[in-house]
N, C-alpha and C positions, 0 to 999 in steps of 0.2 A: 315643710315646716312654717311654723306661724313663726311674725317676726321678732316675739319673744322666747323663743326655744332658740332663734339662730341667733339672739343675743345672749343668753345663758353659754349656749355651745361655745361662741366666739368667746367668752370671756373665759371659759373653763379650760379653752386649749391654750389660750395665753398664760393662765396660771400653771399648767401642768410644762409649758414651756422654760416658764421661770423658774418650776421646781428641777427640770432636767440639766439646769446648768447653761440652757440657751442665752446667747450673747444678749443684753436689753438693746433697746431703741436709741437712738440716740435722744440728747435734749439738750436745750438752749445752754451756753456756756457762761458761767457765772459772772460778772462785771466786778463784781465786789465779793470774792467769797467768801462763806463762813463755814465751811466744813475741809478742812486741807488736811491732805496724807502728805509728810515732809519725810523726805527719803535719807537727805544728807546730813550728817551731823552740823558742817558750818552754816547750812541752812536753816536747820534750825535751831541755833544761839541768834540768828539773825532774826528770827522770829520772836523770840524773846525779847529780843531789844526792844524789838519794835509794839512790844504789848498785844501781840497777835495768837500766842500761846492757848489762849481761850478757846481757837479754831480750830485745835487739831486735834482730831478722830482718830489718827491712826500712822504710825511710822515706819521707816526703812530698819533694816535687821541690823544696822549700825549705829544707831541712835539710840545714844545711853543717856545723854544730856540733852537739856534740861532735864532734873528729876520730875518735874511735874508732869511732863510728857513720857517718861521712860516704861512705865508699864500699861500703855496704850498697845491695841492691838498690832501686831507686826503685819506687813504685806511683802517682805522679801526684799533682798538688795537692791540699790539704787540702779544696778543696773541688768537688773533683772526684776522689775517690781509685779505683782501680782494682779491684773487688772481685774480679775471674778473678787477679790477682796478690798479693790479701791473702791468696786462698785457695790458692792456689802456694806460697806461703813456709808454710802449716801455721800463721797464726797464731791466736790465741786471745781477741789484745783488738787493737783499736784504739784509738792515745789520739789525740786531735785536739781542735781548737778546734771551738765551736758555729759550724754553718753551717747556714742554711738550704737551699743552694744544694744541701750536699751528703746534705742528709736521704732522699731515695731508696738512696742507694748505702750510708747508714748502715743504711737497714730491712732493706734487703735482707741485709747483714753480719748484722743480730742473729738475723734469721729462720734462717740459716744457724747460729746458735752461737757468733759472733764477739760477743766484748762489746766493746760498742763507748761508751768516754770521753769524750765530746763536752764538754770543759771552758769555761769564760770565763776566756782567755789574752790579754784586752783591756784589762780594770781592774785599779785597784789592787786593790780587794778581793777581786776573783777569782784573782789572784795565792796568796792565803792559803786561799781555798776548795778550786782546784784541787791545790793541795799536799796538805791534807786528804783530798780524793777520793783521789787517786793512793796516799796514805798507807795508807788503809782497802783500796783494793780490792788494794792489792800485798801487801799484810800488813808493811808496814812504818811503823805510826803512830807507835812513838816516833822515827825517825828525822824522819817529817815535822814531827813537833813540834819538835826540834830545828833543824830549818831554821828554820822560822817565826820560832822565839824569835828565832834570830841575826839575823835577817831584820829583824826588829822592834827589835832593841836598837841596831842598827848605823842605823836608820833615825831613832829617838829620840835618838841620840847626833847628828847630823847638826842635827834640830831644836832640839835645846838650846845648839848652838854656833851657831844663823842666829837665835834667838827675840831674844836684844838690838840685833838691825842693825835700821836703819831700811830697809824694803820696798823694793824698788827695782820699776819697771814692765817686766813682761815679756811681747815677743810670741814664741810658737814657732810657725813657719810649718812645713807639714807636707804641705802640697800645694799648686800652682800652676797659672793657668789654667784653674780659677778658683782663687783664693785661697781655701785653706783653713787653718786655725787650730787649735791646742787649745784646747778650750774647757772649762766647767764639765761634771764625769763623768769626765774622761780621766784617767788616771794620771800623764797630764804636771804636769796643773793640780795635783794632788795634791804632786807633787814639786816645782812652784815654789812653792808654802805650805811646805813643811817645807825649802826652800832660800833662803829669806828672801826672795821675791820677792812682786809682786802680779800677778796675770794681768789684761791689758788686756782680754782676751777673757772676762770673768767677768760675769755677769749672767744669764737666762735664756734658755742657747743650748744647743745640743746639744753634745755632746762634742768633734766637728771640725766647728763651720760654718765659713760662707764669710763672708769679712768682706771688705766692701768697704775699698778703699784710700783711700778718705776718712775712714771708721771708724779706720786703724788712726793717721792723717796728726792725726785729732782726739785719738787717746787719747795719743799722744807719748812709746812707748815708749821707757824708758831703757836698755832689753837686746834684741837680736832675736836668737834662734836660728833659725838658716835650717835645718831638715831636711828640705826640699820634695825634692831633687834625690839621687838613688842611682847618678848615670851615673859609670862609670868614668874619667872625664876631672876630674871636678870639683876642683877644688881647694877644700880644707880648711883652718881657721886663722880667725883674727881677720881678716877682712876684708870691706870695704862690700859689694862685690861688685854687685848691680840696684840695690838701696838706695842706693848714692851718689847717683843723681838726687835724692833729697831730705836735701841738706846739713842741714834744719833741723831733721830729728828729732834727738832728743838722743842715741838711740843710734848717730846715723851721727855727731853731731858728737862725741861723748865716745870713739869707735873701740870701741864694744862691738857689733859685729853681728860673728856668729860662724856659720860654714859648718860644719855638724856630720855624719858619715853619720847616715842615718837610723838605722841598727841602734844606733846607739849610746843614744839617748835614746824611739825609738818601740814596741819589742817589750818590753814588760811582762814581768816574768817572777824568777825569783831574784835577778836582776842590780840589782833595785829600789834596792837602797844602793848600789853601783857608776855607775847612772845619775844617783841624786838628789845622791850628791856632786860629779858630774861638773856637774849644773846648780848646783849652789851654787858651784862655780870659776867657772862665765860669769855668776855673779849679781853673787858678792861676792868675787872673787880677791884684795882687798886683805885678808880676813880665810882664805881656803881654802883659796889659792894659783892663781897663774895654772895653767890647762889647758896639760898638755902637748899638742902636735901630734899625737903618737900617740892619745891621748884624743878626740880628733876624728878621726880617721881610720877606715877600716873595719880592721874588727878581723883 
């Protein structure tokens, strides 16, 4: 075989392998990525705050906002991204939430030269750490510091307004059957404290522990925020719902039970000030104002 024919044969074999779905070879990881796939809703909002949405070429299945990227190709759930789809999009970075389940896919992508930024998007402090990581990796550190400063200033202002108030006992429900609530270590716990509340699920518990009905009745919450159901037909607003079965609870007796769309409170990110102010409206409406119906419904 001549040298020319050998080159043609090698090229043809490579093209055939690609067409048959054989995994690509490694390429250098990008230092300042320009083609990003974002898997987590909170991470997508952070990219928007940093002015980096024009770099996004694909999104995870649960990314519905910002609208500017909602119609981009989807590459699977955050804990099961499709390596093939990410590569087909020519991505040089995957921005996602930390996930043990997704670790094998992340490892394959890293080996193939795709930078994987697995962020802590589930905690209060993780919001600020994630902003710093994105700012550094995307070359927009000044913008990241500016966004962090704005978030902290708004949170400090809410805390200052709430600090003179008598704390009300608050229960935030995030799951049902079995009953799971927001506990210490969760961003919701931090928001309750900033907004002038006292979490009835305090103590040596997990961030989202199971709590028995007996423990809730004993804690006698004065405010119940129920964000356990994201079904399309759930009625949001100030309503006792299933909690009406326990009229002796202070929250039920005083009409302080709220059904809230989970997205309004459960996913931390750059909307922390917005979420904390909503929490303050639910706990102390006499100071922060009654929550508007739109604040409790889906965005």
